[in-house]
Steps between C-alpha positions, in 0.01 A plus 500: 500500500233687309151353478339558160124471465344560160138594448279285281253673268186448709652468845389723787753713687417328830601164352834641386570638846401169659730302266787742561460478879493120483821493292678735740396292803607174338837638391592598858621849408272667753608264779867578432435875507314477832773282650767754405302772680499301825870412494677528835867466565570180689564572869558268788223375728650671803520835321137466391397422861693798637329731252158359592569554871604860435183562296281357778672713763458817293134424437435434869681822594295697247173354630600574861577863414169532315312369803675751724420785259863564409629519150 
């Protein structure tokens, strides 16, 4: 959906930008675009937990190696 904002004869550019931004926010186009960027495939709770545990273990291992001076 295209938002059209026309300039009046004596209207300042800042006012046009403000009106355009307000129309875009009210239409919900921006919210839809941001939601599509954050889309994740639905996965089960157990699978999500397993991945979190693996991430924590890797991070702890990396910190331990850094403390020991290893790569």
